[in-house]
Residue frames relative to the residue before (quaternion, step in Angstrom):
aa qw qx qy qz dx dy dz
M 1.0000 0.0000 0.0000 0.0000 0.00 0.00 0.00
L 0.5408 0.6512 -0.4052 0.3454 3.58 1.14 -0.57
R 0.6357 0.5385 -0.3396 0.4366 3.59 0.97 -0.77
F 0.6365 0.5144 -0.3310 0.4697 3.59 1.01 -0.75
Y 0.6542 0.5140 -0.3147 0.4569 3.59 0.93 -0.87
I 0.6812 0.4856 -0.2976 0.4599 3.60 0.85 -0.95
A 0.6890 0.5062 -0.2958 0.4260 3.58 0.79 -1.02
T 0.7625 0.4040 -0.2152 0.4574 3.60 0.87 -0.91
L 0.7154 0.4502 -0.2695 0.4614 3.61 1.01 -0.70
S 0.5283 0.6392 -0.4151 0.3743 3.62 1.15 -0.43
P 0.6985 0.4487 -0.3125 0.4616 3.66 0.78 -0.82
V 0.5415 0.6039 -0.4133 0.4137 3.62 1.14 -0.46
G 0.6950 0.4702 -0.2721 0.4711 3.57 0.87 -0.97
L 0.6681 0.5106 -0.3066 0.4460 3.58 0.91 -0.90
I 0.6798 0.4745 -0.2977 0.4734 3.60 0.91 -0.88
A 0.6243 0.5302 -0.3457 0.4578 3.60 1.00 -0.73
L 0.6597 0.4916 -0.3048 0.4799 3.60 0.96 -0.85
A 0.6103 0.5414 -0.3505 0.4599 3.60 1.04 -0.68
C 0.6859 0.4988 -0.2838 0.4475 3.57 0.95 -0.88
V 0.7805 0.3688 -0.1875 0.4687 3.59 0.89 -0.89
S 0.7927 0.3154 -0.1548 0.4983 3.60 1.17 -0.42
G 0.2859 -0.7501 0.5456 0.2407 3.59 1.01 -0.64
G 0.5145 0.6674 -0.4484 0.2981 3.57 -0.85 -0.96
P 0.8089 -0.2405 0.1729 0.5080 3.60 -0.88 -0.89
W 0.5104 0.7134 -0.3977 0.2691 3.58 1.22 -0.41
P 0.6191 0.5263 -0.3832 0.4392 3.68 0.87 -0.60
A 0.6637 0.4927 -0.3072 0.4715 3.59 0.96 -0.87
L 0.6599 0.5078 -0.3151 0.4554 3.59 0.95 -0.84
A 0.6356 0.5228 -0.3326 0.4605 3.58 1.01 -0.77
L 0.6798 0.4792 -0.2918 0.4723 3.58 0.93 -0.88
V 0.6307 0.5251 -0.3309 0.4659 3.59 1.00 -0.79
Y 0.6231 0.5387 -0.3450 0.4501 3.59 0.98 -0.78
M 0.7245 0.4611 -0.2560 0.4438 3.58 0.78 -1.04
T 0.7532 0.3545 -0.1970 0.5178 3.60 1.18 -0.36
V 0.8074 0.3084 -0.1643 0.4754 3.58 0.14 -1.32
F 0.6791 0.4995 -0.3136 0.4370 3.60 0.79 -0.96
V 0.6596 0.5021 -0.3178 0.4603 3.60 0.88 -0.90
A 0.6587 0.5101 -0.3153 0.4543 3.59 0.94 -0.86
L 0.6737 0.4868 -0.2974 0.4697 3.60 0.95 -0.85
A 0.6337 0.5251 -0.3336 0.4598 3.58 1.01 -0.77
D 0.6280 0.5204 -0.3253 0.4785 3.57 1.04 -0.75
R 0.6932 0.5094 -0.2798 0.4263 3.54 0.91 -0.97
F 0.8240 0.2682 -0.1092 0.4870 3.58 0.84 -0.93
G 0.5857 0.5856 -0.3769 0.4147 3.60 1.24 0.03
P 0.7590 -0.3235 0.2634 0.5000 3.60 -1.25 -0.34
E 0.6226 -0.5825 0.3697 0.3693 3.56 -1.16 0.53
A 0.8094 -0.0687 0.0902 0.5762 3.61 0.91 -0.85
L 0.5505 -0.5933 0.4731 0.3480 3.55 -1.25 0.44
P 0.4523 -0.6498 0.5182 0.3235 3.60 -1.07 0.59
E 0.4903 -0.6309 0.5043 0.3276 3.55 -1.20 0.48
I 0.1334 -0.7890 0.5977 0.0489 3.57 -0.97 0.90
D 0.1411 -0.7956 0.5868 0.0535 3.55 -0.50 1.19
G 0.8064 0.3065 -0.2099 0.4601 3.57 -1.20 0.50
A 0.5531 0.6219 -0.3872 0.3967 3.59 1.18 0.45
E 0.2614 0.8170 -0.4914 0.1506 3.59 1.17 0.41
R 0.6410 0.5277 -0.3420 0.4401 3.62 0.95 -0.77
A 0.6741 0.4712 -0.2937 0.4872 3.60 0.92 -0.90
A 0.6311 0.5293 -0.3315 0.4601 3.60 1.05 -0.75
N 0.6657 0.4930 -0.3013 0.4723 3.59 0.95 -0.86
A 0.6256 0.5415 -0.3420 0.4455 3.58 1.02 -0.75
L 0.6581 0.4827 -0.3117 0.4866 3.58 0.97 -0.83
S 0.6337 0.5362 -0.3384 0.4431 3.59 0.97 -0.76
V 0.6440 0.5015 -0.3251 0.4775 3.59 1.00 -0.75
L 0.6324 0.5284 -0.3289 0.4613 3.59 0.97 -0.83
L 0.6912 0.4721 -0.2809 0.4695 3.56 0.89 -0.91
G 0.6104 0.5402 -0.3505 0.4612 3.58 1.09 -0.64
L 0.6651 0.4815 -0.2965 0.4877 3.57 0.95 -0.86
A 0.6231 0.5393 -0.3372 0.4553 3.59 1.04 -0.77
N 0.5949 0.5687 -0.3596 0.4398 3.58 1.04 -0.74
F 0.7370 0.4259 -0.2353 0.4692 3.58 0.88 -0.96
A 0.6086 0.4932 -0.3661 0.5023 3.57 1.28 -0.06
L 0.7205 0.4706 -0.2607 0.4376 3.57 0.83 -1.01
L 0.6451 0.5658 -0.3465 0.3791 3.59 0.90 -0.84
P 0.7177 0.3944 -0.2863 0.4973 3.68 0.70 -0.85
L 0.6073 0.5424 -0.3600 0.4554 3.59 1.07 -0.69
G 0.6791 0.4950 -0.2916 0.4570 3.57 0.92 -0.88
V 0.6245 0.5313 -0.3430 0.4583 3.58 0.99 -0.80
W 0.6809 0.4790 -0.2964 0.4680 3.59 0.86 -0.93
A 0.6924 0.4950 -0.2982 0.4321 3.60 0.79 -1.01
I 0.6791 0.4866 -0.3031 0.4584 3.60 0.86 -0.93
A 0.7119 0.4512 -0.2587 0.4719 3.57 1.03 -0.76
M 0.8571 0.2291 -0.0351 0.4601 3.59 0.87 -0.93
A 0.5610 0.6563 -0.4069 0.2983 3.63 1.00 -0.70
P 0.3870 -0.7543 0.4771 0.2315 3.64 -0.64 1.04
W 0.6569 0.5245 -0.3231 0.4347 3.61 1.15 -0.43
L 0.6382 0.4819 -0.3431 0.4927 3.60 1.25 0.05
D 0.2372 -0.7436 0.6055 0.1555 3.57 -0.81 1.01
G 0.7754 -0.3511 0.2325 0.4705 3.58 -1.26 -0.12
W 0.6631 0.4925 -0.3035 0.4749 3.56 0.96 -0.87
G 0.6508 0.5259 -0.3121 0.4500 3.55 0.97 -0.86
R 0.6469 0.5053 -0.3215 0.4721 3.58 0.97 -0.82
G 0.6692 0.5108 -0.3048 0.4454 3.57 0.91 -0.91
M 0.6948 0.4666 -0.2862 0.4665 3.59 0.86 -0.93
T 0.6288 0.5171 -0.3396 0.4711 3.58 1.03 -0.73
G 0.6534 0.5203 -0.3098 0.4544 3.57 0.97 -0.85
L 0.6641 0.4935 -0.3098 0.4685 3.58 0.93 -0.85
A 0.6649 0.4989 -0.3123 0.4599 3.60 0.92 -0.88
L 0.6696 0.4848 -0.3008 0.4755 3.58 0.92 -0.88
G 0.6396 0.5228 -0.3291 0.4575 3.60 0.96 -0.81
M 0.6501 0.4996 -0.3156 0.4776 3.58 1.02 -0.78
F 0.6198 0.5285 -0.3468 0.4651 3.57 1.02 -0.74
L 0.6603 0.5099 -0.3126 0.4541 3.59 0.89 -0.89
G 0.7362 0.4328 -0.2338 0.4648 3.58 0.95 -0.88
Q 0.7879 0.3497 -0.1676 0.4783 3.59 1.00 -0.77
V 0.7421 0.3085 -0.2186 0.5535 3.61 1.22 -0.19
S 0.7063 0.4473 -0.2832 0.4699 3.61 0.70 -1.02
H 0.6594 0.5056 -0.3234 0.4528 3.61 0.92 -0.80
P 0.6842 0.4454 -0.3247 0.4774 3.68 0.72 -0.84
N 0.6319 0.5291 -0.3442 0.4497 3.59 1.06 -0.67
A 0.6548 0.4905 -0.3114 0.4834 3.59 0.93 -0.86
H 0.6061 0.5580 -0.3399 0.4535 3.57 1.08 -0.76
E 0.6459 0.4967 -0.3160 0.4860 3.58 1.00 -0.79
L 0.6845 0.5217 -0.2959 0.4144 3.56 0.82 -0.99
I 0.6838 0.4841 -0.3152 0.4458 3.62 0.90 -0.78
H 0.6540 0.4799 -0.3199 0.4895 3.59 1.28 -0.14
R 0.5260 0.6280 -0.4228 0.3875 3.61 1.22 -0.05
G 0.5233 -0.6575 0.4529 0.2979 3.56 -1.15 0.67
N 0.6005 0.5651 -0.3557 0.4399 3.58 1.14 -0.59
R 0.4441 -0.7365 0.4392 0.2599 3.59 -0.62 1.12
W 0.6386 0.5265 -0.3436 0.4437 3.61 1.07 -0.63
L 0.6230 0.5109 -0.3376 0.4868 3.58 1.06 -0.68
R 0.6514 0.5069 -0.3235 0.4626 3.57 0.93 -0.85
R 0.6507 0.5148 -0.3250 0.4538 3.59 0.95 -0.81
L 0.6115 0.5288 -0.3536 0.4705 3.57 1.08 -0.65
G 0.6410 0.5171 -0.3212 0.4675 3.60 0.99 -0.79
V 0.6331 0.5162 -0.3253 0.4763 3.58 0.99 -0.82
A 0.6596 0.5149 -0.3112 0.4504 3.59 0.94 -0.87
V 0.6362 0.5166 -0.3362 0.4641 3.60 1.00 -0.76
Y 0.6617 0.4857 -0.3159 0.4759 3.60 0.88 -0.84
T 0.6470 0.5176 -0.3241 0.4565 3.58 0.97 -0.81
S 0.6320 0.5571 -0.3356 0.4215 3.59 1.04 -0.72
I 0.7193 0.3515 -0.2500 0.5446 3.61 1.18 -0.41
L 0.5462 -0.6693 0.3616 0.3506 3.57 1.25 0.61
F 0.6015 0.5332 -0.3539 0.4782 3.55 1.12 0.73
G 0.1492 0.8521 -0.4910 0.1034 3.55 1.12 0.70
H 0.6072 0.5963 -0.3611 0.3813 3.58 1.03 -0.72
H 0.5201 0.6401 -0.4164 0.3826 3.59 1.22 -0.36
A 0.6026 0.5748 -0.3561 0.4239 3.60 1.13 -0.60
S 0.6875 0.4068 -0.2753 0.5348 3.59 1.23 -0.37
A 0.7054 0.4919 -0.2774 0.4284 3.58 0.80 -1.03
H 0.6472 0.5518 -0.3432 0.3985 3.60 0.95 -0.80
P 0.7663 0.3462 -0.2441 0.4830 3.67 0.63 -0.91
K 0.7470 0.4448 -0.2280 0.4383 3.59 0.96 -0.80
V 0.7541 0.2991 -0.1935 0.5518 3.61 1.19 -0.36
H 0.7222 0.4599 -0.2692 0.4410 3.57 0.60 -1.13
H 0.7118 0.4503 -0.2786 0.4615 3.60 0.76 -0.96
V 0.6593 0.5027 -0.3091 0.4659 3.60 1.12 -0.55
H 0.8275 0.2436 -0.0758 0.5002 3.58 0.82 -1.03
V 0.2479 0.8051 -0.5140 0.1620 3.61 1.21 0.26
A 0.8433 0.1646 -0.1543 0.4878 3.55 -1.16 0.78
T 0.6290 0.4343 -0.3813 0.5199 3.56 1.09 0.77
S 0.6500 -0.5244 0.3773 0.4002 3.56 -1.28 0.22
R 0.6037 0.5728 -0.3547 0.4262 3.61 1.23 -0.26
D 0.6599 0.4521 -0.3106 0.5135 3.58 1.28 -0.11
P 0.3232 -0.7749 0.5048 0.2007 3.63 -0.44 1.11
N 0.6920 0.4863 -0.2809 0.4536 3.60 1.19 -0.39
S 0.5778 0.5097 -0.4029 0.4940 3.58 1.24 0.38
A 0.3407 -0.7774 0.4956 0.1840 3.57 -0.44 1.24
R 0.4368 -0.7026 0.5078 0.2402 3.55 -0.98 0.93
P 0.6064 -0.5378 0.4177 0.4106 3.61 -1.14 0.44
G 0.8204 0.2199 -0.1859 0.4940 3.57 -0.87 0.97
E 0.5495 0.6231 -0.3981 0.3889 3.61 1.22 -0.16
G 0.3503 -0.7432 0.5338 0.2002 3.59 -0.77 1.02
F 0.6437 -0.5566 0.3558 0.3863 3.55 -1.16 0.55
Y 0.6814 0.5095 -0.3105 0.4239 3.60 0.92 -0.81
R 0.6185 0.4666 -0.3483 0.5277 3.59 1.26 -0.19
F 0.6434 0.5421 -0.3092 0.4434 3.55 1.07 -0.79
W 0.6152 0.6179 -0.3467 0.3458 3.58 0.90 -1.01
P 0.7512 0.3640 -0.2579 0.4866 3.69 0.53 -0.98
R 0.6177 0.5488 -0.3539 0.4382 3.59 1.05 -0.69
A 0.6886 0.4757 -0.2811 0.4696 3.57 0.93 -0.90
W 0.6392 0.5282 -0.3433 0.4411 3.61 0.95 -0.84
L 0.7279 0.4219 -0.2481 0.4802 3.57 0.68 -1.08
G 0.6524 0.5371 -0.3157 0.4315 3.57 0.95 -0.87
S 0.6769 0.4766 -0.3017 0.4730 3.58 0.92 -0.84
F 0.6088 0.5464 -0.3559 0.4517 3.60 1.05 -0.68
V 0.7169 0.4544 -0.2560 0.4627 3.57 0.81 -1.03
T 0.7075 0.4472 -0.2816 0.4692 3.61 0.77 -0.96
G 0.6101 0.5413 -0.3559 0.4562 3.59 1.09 -0.61
F 0.6377 0.5209 -0.3204 0.4683 3.57 1.01 -0.81
R 0.6675 0.4985 -0.3043 0.4619 3.57 0.89 -0.92
A 0.6789 0.4885 -0.2999 0.4590 3.58 0.89 -0.91
E 0.6499 0.5110 -0.3148 0.4663 3.59 0.97 -0.82
T 0.6609 0.5053 -0.3046 0.4637 3.57 0.93 -0.89
A 0.6583 0.5033 -0.3087 0.4670 3.60 0.94 -0.85
A 0.6530 0.5118 -0.3184 0.4585 3.59 0.96 -0.84
R 0.6545 0.5015 -0.3125 0.4716 3.59 0.99 -0.78
R 0.6378 0.5239 -0.3292 0.4587 3.57 1.03 -0.75
R 0.6574 0.5079 -0.3120 0.4610 3.58 0.96 -0.88
A 0.7203 0.4355 -0.2452 0.4809 3.57 1.01 -0.81
G 0.4177 -0.7273 0.4512 0.3049 3.57 1.26 -0.15
R 0.3469 0.7598 -0.4824 0.2640 3.55 1.12 0.65
G 0.1806 -0.7493 0.6246 0.1253 3.50 -1.16 0.71
G 0.5563 0.6484 -0.4160 0.3116 3.55 -1.14 -0.55
L 0.7886 -0.3543 0.2475 0.4374 3.50 -1.36 -0.27
H 0.4032 -0.6991 0.5401 0.2387 3.56 -0.89 0.97
P 0.5664 -0.6180 0.4121 0.3570 3.63 -0.93 0.81
Y 0.6303 0.5416 -0.3523 0.4305 3.61 1.01 -0.67
A 0.5829 0.5451 -0.3766 0.4703 3.59 1.17 -0.45
V 0.6248 0.5205 -0.3263 0.4820 3.58 1.11 -0.71
Y 0.6592 0.5116 -0.3185 0.4498 3.59 0.89 -0.91
V 0.6966 0.4585 -0.2773 0.4770 3.58 0.86 -0.94
G 0.6507 0.5121 -0.3187 0.4612 3.58 0.96 -0.82
G 0.6477 0.5117 -0.3152 0.4683 3.57 1.02 -0.78
A 0.6289 0.5294 -0.3322 0.4625 3.57 1.06 -0.74
V 0.6394 0.5111 -0.3220 0.4757 3.58 0.98 -0.83
L 0.6404 0.5203 -0.3235 0.4633 3.59 0.98 -0.81
G 0.6517 0.5136 -0.3163 0.4598 3.59 0.97 -0.83
L 0.6544 0.5028 -0.3088 0.4728 3.57 0.98 -0.81
A 0.6419 0.5173 -0.3218 0.4657 3.58 1.03 -0.79
L 0.6415 0.5163 -0.3223 0.4670 3.57 1.02 -0.78
A 0.6395 0.5180 -0.3271 0.4645 3.58 0.97 -0.82
W 0.6351 0.5162 -0.3199 0.4773 3.59 1.01 -0.79
G 0.6763 0.4974 -0.2981 0.4543 3.56 0.91 -0.88
L 0.6616 0.5150 -0.3076 0.4500 3.58 1.06 -0.69
A 0.8480 -0.0264 0.0926 0.5212 3.59 0.79 -0.96
G 0.5639 -0.6437 0.3895 0.3404 3.61 1.09 0.58
V 0.8330 -0.1577 0.1307 0.5140 3.55 -1.11 -0.74
W 0.6432 0.5180 -0.3303 0.4570 3.58 0.98 -0.79
G 0.6157 0.5428 -0.3418 0.4576 3.59 1.08 -0.68
L 0.6409 0.5131 -0.3164 0.4752 3.57 1.00 -0.83
W 0.6575 0.5158 -0.3116 0.4523 3.56 0.92 -0.92
V 0.6763 0.4872 -0.2964 0.4663 3.59 0.86 -0.96
Y 0.6564 0.5136 -0.3133 0.4553 3.58 0.89 -0.91
G 0.6626 0.5060 -0.3043 0.4608 3.57 0.91 -0.89
A 0.6611 0.5069 -0.3076 0.4597 3.58 0.98 -0.86
L 0.6473 0.5148 -0.3192 0.4627 3.59 0.96 -0.85
C 0.6713 0.4924 -0.3004 0.4655 3.58 0.93 -0.88
A 0.6434 0.5183 -0.3265 0.4591 3.59 0.96 -0.81
Y 0.6513 0.5077 -0.3100 0.4711 3.59 1.01 -0.83
A 0.6521 0.5023 -0.3152 0.4724 3.59 0.97 -0.83
Q 0.6585 0.5067 -0.3098 0.4623 3.59 0.94 -0.86
M 0.6131 0.5436 -0.3500 0.4539 3.58 1.01 -0.76
Q 0.6747 0.4840 -0.3013 0.4688 3.60 0.92 -0.86
L 0.6066 0.5465 -0.3491 0.4599 3.58 1.05 -0.72
L 0.7157 0.4351 -0.2574 0.4820 3.57 0.86 -0.95
L 0.5662 0.5569 -0.3831 0.4718 3.59 1.18 -0.44
A 0.6306 0.5272 -0.3342 0.4613 3.59 1.00 -0.80
D 0.6534 0.4931 -0.3171 0.4789 3.60 0.91 -0.86
Y 0.6431 0.5401 -0.3182 0.4398 3.56 0.93 -0.93
V 0.7041 0.4634 -0.2677 0.4667 3.57 0.79 -1.03
Q 0.7205 0.4995 -0.2710 0.3975 3.59 0.79 -1.00
H 0.7991 0.2489 -0.1485 0.5268 3.62 1.13 -0.38
Y 0.3211 0.7952 -0.4788 0.1879 3.59 1.25 0.07
G 0.8869 0.0883 -0.0736 0.4475 3.55 -0.93 1.00
L 0.5977 0.5638 -0.3717 0.4321 3.61 1.21 -0.14
R 0.0012 0.8244 -0.5634 0.0552 3.59 -0.62 1.11
R 0.4144 -0.6683 0.5597 0.2615 3.54 -1.10 0.74
R 0.4768 -0.6698 0.4897 0.2904 3.57 -0.95 0.82
I 0.3056 -0.7435 0.5717 0.1643 3.55 -1.06 0.82
G 0.3807 -0.7537 0.4988 0.1955 3.54 -0.76 1.10
P 0.7261 -0.4519 0.2932 0.4274 3.59 -1.28 0.14
E 0.6901 0.4519 -0.2832 0.4892 3.60 1.16 -0.47
G 0.5849 -0.6158 0.3520 0.3933 3.57 1.30 0.21
K 0.5540 0.6008 -0.3949 0.4198 3.59 1.26 0.22
A 0.4403 -0.7008 0.4972 0.2603 3.56 -0.93 0.91
E 0.5448 -0.5880 0.4827 0.3528 3.54 -1.17 0.64
P 0.6309 -0.5280 0.3819 0.4211 3.63 -1.14 0.41
A 0.4947 -0.6344 0.5006 0.3197 3.57 -1.08 0.72
G 0.0532 -0.8162 0.5753 -0.0081 3.55 -0.89 0.96
P 0.7370 -0.4181 0.2894 0.4452 3.58 -1.27 -0.05
G 0.6391 0.5407 -0.3296 0.4366 3.60 1.21 -0.34
H 0.6346 0.5571 -0.3251 0.4258 3.60 1.26 0.08
S 0.7061 0.3359 -0.2706 0.5615 3.60 1.22 0.44
W 0.3816 -0.6893 0.5655 0.2438 3.56 -1.09 0.76
N 0.1652 -0.7916 0.5863 0.0471 3.55 -1.12 0.79
A 0.1704 -0.7573 0.6161 0.1336 3.56 -1.30 0.30
A 0.3644 -0.7798 0.4831 0.1607 3.55 -0.99 0.90
E 0.4926 0.7045 -0.4286 0.2781 3.62 1.15 -0.48
W 0.4911 -0.7548 0.3670 0.2332 3.53 -0.69 1.20
Y 0.7455 0.4374 -0.2760 0.4204 3.61 0.69 -1.00
S 0.6535 0.4778 -0.3264 0.4880 3.59 0.93 -0.76
S 0.6030 0.5355 -0.3600 0.4690 3.60 1.13 -0.54
A 0.6484 0.4963 -0.3192 0.4810 3.59 0.99 -0.79
L 0.6359 0.5340 -0.3206 0.4558 3.59 0.98 -0.85
M 0.7659 0.3483 -0.1644 0.5148 3.57 0.99 -0.88
L 0.4782 -0.7094 0.4167 0.3072 3.59 1.24 0.50
N 0.6732 -0.5461 0.2672 0.4209 3.53 0.94 1.06
A 0.2549 0.7780 -0.5314 0.2178 3.61 1.12 0.51
P 0.6381 0.5337 -0.3612 0.4214 3.67 0.98 -0.58
R 0.6029 0.4874 -0.3788 0.5055 3.62 1.25 -0.11
H 0.0442 0.8969 -0.4369 0.0527 3.48 0.82 1.14
S 0.5909 0.5829 -0.3767 0.4112 3.59 1.05 -0.62
D 0.6912 0.4716 -0.2894 0.4648 3.58 0.82 -0.96
H 0.5975 0.5499 -0.3697 0.4516 3.58 1.08 -0.62
H 0.6754 0.4808 -0.3098 0.4655 3.60 0.91 -0.83
Q 0.6680 0.4828 -0.3049 0.4771 3.57 1.07 -0.63
N 0.7949 0.1323 -0.0315 0.5913 3.57 1.12 -0.75
P 0.0798 -0.8636 0.4948 0.0545 3.63 0.54 1.11
G 0.6748 0.4874 -0.3074 0.4611 3.60 1.17 -0.41
R 0.5118 0.6544 -0.4240 0.3605 3.61 1.24 -0.12
A 0.4643 -0.6795 0.4926 0.2829 3.59 -0.84 0.97
Y 0.6426 -0.6105 0.3158 0.3387 3.55 -1.00 0.89
P 0.6323 0.5350 -0.3942 0.3983 3.71 0.87 -0.57
G 0.7280 0.4569 -0.2434 0.4493 3.59 1.12 -0.57
L 0.4076 0.7262 -0.4747 0.2849 3.61 1.22 0.08
R 0.3526 -0.7602 0.5220 0.1590 3.56 -0.98 0.97
L 0.1164 -0.7497 0.6445 0.0948 3.51 -1.36 0.40
D 0.0623 0.7980 -0.5911 0.0999 3.57 -0.59 1.19
P 0.2735 -0.8107 0.4944 0.1531 3.60 -0.07 1.26
A 0.5544 0.6162 -0.4035 0.3875 3.61 1.17 -0.31
I 0.8028 0.2093 -0.1091 0.5476 3.60 1.07 -0.64
M 0.7016 0.4137 -0.2507 0.5232 3.60 1.30 -0.04
P 0.4179 -0.6959 0.5112 0.2823 3.64 -0.81 0.86
V 0.1712 -0.8011 0.5716 0.0466 3.57 -0.89 1.00
L 0.4556 -0.6943 0.4975 0.2507 3.56 -0.93 0.97
P 0.5485 -0.6392 0.4196 0.3384 3.61 -1.09 0.56
Y 0.7801 0.1705 -0.0962 0.5942 3.60 1.20 -0.47
S 0.7022 -0.4561 0.3348 0.4323 3.56 -1.31 0.11
M 0.6812 -0.4942 0.3491 0.4121 3.56 -1.25 0.35
P 0.6748 0.4779 -0.3366 0.4505 3.68 0.77 -0.82
V 0.6498 0.5036 -0.3237 0.4684 3.60 0.99 -0.76
M 0.6613 0.4970 -0.3134 0.4663 3.60 0.93 -0.82
A 0.6186 0.5314 -0.3465 0.4634 3.59 1.05 -0.67
A 0.6422 0.5075 -0.3234 0.4748 3.59 1.02 -0.76
I 0.6381 0.5178 -0.3248 0.4683 3.59 0.99 -0.79
A 0.6325 0.5589 -0.3305 0.4224 3.59 1.03 -0.80
L 0.6000 0.5713 -0.3551 0.4331 3.59 1.20 -0.44
V 0.6989 0.3394 -0.2405 0.5818 3.59 1.31 -0.16
P 0.2829 -0.8346 0.4369 0.1802 3.63 0.28 1.24
P 0.6543 0.4927 -0.3638 0.4435 3.70 0.81 -0.71
L 0.6511 0.4949 -0.3152 0.4814 3.59 1.02 -0.79
W 0.6234 0.5476 -0.3332 0.4477 3.57 0.99 -0.83
R 0.6811 0.4819 -0.2993 0.4630 3.58 0.84 -0.94
R 0.6312 0.5347 -0.3388 0.4481 3.58 1.02 -0.76
V 0.6867 0.4727 -0.2778 0.4773 3.60 1.02 -0.82
M 0.8111 0.3699 -0.1514 0.4271 3.56 0.75 -1.08
A 0.5654 0.6306 -0.4068 0.3423 3.64 1.00 -0.66
P 0.7022 0.4405 -0.3115 0.4646 3.67 0.75 -0.82
R 0.6376 0.5247 -0.3371 0.4523 3.59 1.08 -0.61
V 0.6229 0.5214 -0.3392 0.4744 3.58 1.04 -0.72
R 0.6615 0.5006 -0.3075 0.4661 3.59 0.92 -0.89
A 0.6618 0.5129 -0.3117 0.4492 3.57 0.93 -0.90
W 0.6721 0.4813 -0.3137 0.4671 3.58 0.94 -0.80
A 0.6315 0.5297 -0.3371 0.4549 3.61 0.99 -0.77
D 0.6558 0.5226 -0.3122 0.4465 3.59 1.03 -0.77
R 0.7413 0.4201 -0.2383 0.4660 3.59 1.01 -0.73
K 0.5921 0.5974 -0.3726 0.3921 3.60 1.16 -0.47
P 0.4056 -0.7261 0.4881 0.2647 3.64 -0.66 0.97
A 0.6652 -0.5574 0.3350 0.3668 3.53 -1.15 0.67
S 0.6847 0.4954 -0.2975 0.4441 3.60 1.04 -0.64
G 0.5366 -0.6194 0.4100 0.4004 3.59 1.24 -0.15
Q 0.4839 -0.6450 0.5047 0.3083 3.55 -1.14 0.62
R 0.0302 -0.8039 0.5940 -0.0040 3.58 -0.80 0.96
């Protein structure tokens, strides 16, 4: 567990120092989130070991990171918009580092939390997603994505040949709408009344915008919106990369084969996996959504593996011709080897 604590909490300190002190800290925070992680992946161990029975320690780190999200986000909005010790370069580097933290640490952490059975942990995950104006993901992810992954009914599963810039708006709007429908249907079946979760997501977003305005006026709103948009882009890049081109076969009765380990792309690199709380071990998460992140498995014999780490693949996805050149032959090769009944 120590590797998870070091990888995820180090940027918290660096970004906080960037916000309150300026100086070299914005550059160091950005270098950590980019160059250092890439070098650690390149020259460190091949993969993280699996850790069973660490749910309490995993939950404790998730709570720490959730609280850090709510400390860093308003601090960053104020500092980037108003801090006199940050020049233009300092504001830009602090914003990029904080945006990467929100997309590569806060998002995987919230993703873990919304899968926990404890209602308070789940509520913390919902609050983190709401803080980046993406609260609906807490409904759409478990109720739509996990049910319909790798089919045309899941807006967050990228189609073969689909570029990221076409996927991005389709997935954002599609997940919002299908998540609302699925949440409403589930509440109707359960006979639940009271406040609809989407009212919480929208109300929380309004509260976040009001707080940004109170902290730094129009500039606070602009900075907050930019940070949230950057975090959301990284979230959708993760979905795009992790399911690109992988489709479940449809049977003669129109029913999709069961989702298996062959329907998600994975990455083995150790440090970026620790930073992202093992989110790149995506196949095992889909097979065992309640399994705590330290214990997620990676088996290249039955799981498709990306050629580079998740952050590197996300950067490649921003250049669609390069992405297709890298991924098209791998998608074809995996489709050719996957048995008709699906990998189980």
